[in-house]
N, C-alpha and C positions, 0 to 999 in steps of 0.2 A: 583513475586507476581500474577499478573494477568494469568490464564490460560489461557485465551481466549476471544476475543471482537468482534464488529462488527458493517456495519452498513450500513442503507439504501440506494437502491442507485435504481435510477429513470429508464435508461433503461439497464437490463441484456446485451445484446448484445457490448454496450459500454463500460460496468464495466469489461465483461469478456476479452475485447479484451486490456483493459489500465491494468488491475491485471492480467493477463499474463504473459505481457510485463515487468512489473514492478517488478513483485516476483519472472519470471524468471532470472532474471539478479540480485538478492542475496539466489536464490538459494531455493527459493521457487516455488511452482508450486498450481494448483487446484489437491484438493486432494481428492473433497467430494462436490456431490450433492444432496438437500434429494429431496426425489419423489415431486412431488405436490399433491400426495392426503395428505401426512401428513404435509403440509405450508397455507392449502386454493387455492391453485393454483398461489403462488409466486414461484418465482422463489429465491433457497435459497443455497448457494455456499459456502465452507470454503476451504481456502489456508489456506500453512504451508509447514514446511520442514518435519517433523517427524506426526504431527498432525495435522489437522485443528484448528490451531491457532487466524484467523481473517476470520471473516464472512462473507458477503452480502447477501444482506435481500431487493429483490426488489420489492419498496414503491413509495407511492407517498408522503409518510412525510419525502423528503430529504431536505437538507438545509447546506448549510456553517459553518464555526464555528469548524467546529471537526478538531484535529487533531491526527493523528498517524505514531509515528516514529516506523522505524523496521530495526534490528540491522543487520549490515553491517559487514561482515570478513575482510572485507581491503576497504583500501580509493578506490582502481578500484571500489571493486562491490560499492559502492556510484555512482561514477563517470558511472558506467554500468545502472543502476539503473536513473538513470536523463538521462540518454539518451534513454533510453528503453521507460521511461514514457513518457517523449515529445516527441517520433514519434509515441508513443500511444496513441494520442489526449492528453494529460496532459499540463499545464498550468503552465509555470515557476514563484516558488513564492520561490526562493532563490537557484540560484547556487550551484556548488559543492564548498569546501572550508572552511577552518578552523573558526570555532566557536569559539573564544578566549574570550569574556564577558560567556561564559560557561566554558569552559576550555580548557586549553592549548591544548587539543588533541581532541577536538571536531570535528569532521570532518562529515558535511551533506551536504544536499542535498533537498532539500524541490519542490512540483511539484502539483499544484492542479488537483483533479481527473476530470474528465469526471460533475458529482455534485458539484464540488465546493470544497471538506472534502480536507484537507492540509497535503497531507502524505511525510512522511520524511524518508529516510535512514539514518544512521547515526554508523559510525566507531569512537569508544574511543582509539584506538590503536595507538601510534604514529608511524611515518615514510620519 
């Protein structure tokens, strides 16, 4: 249903380091940066697998309370996402594991990014 979405980030360098690592672990990568002459001088970058689905925009209007879940193809990818995100400056918000209160096959991991956004990798496959 959602074609793409995005969040504001306060520090493009920290955000890029974090999201390069976290997204790379689930098979996504930085696919596009928009030239600053089209963004009012702000850094804007899109991550995805085949097209930019998740956008980061440099902004002063950041804050916690946002939650974004990314599909992982396996539980091992969820584990790799969590480890990579933590190494890249993330803060634990729920280690990898089954979340049976959602669904018996719901395997997810939650990390707070450098701006306090709750990002998650989730796999719905039984393993």
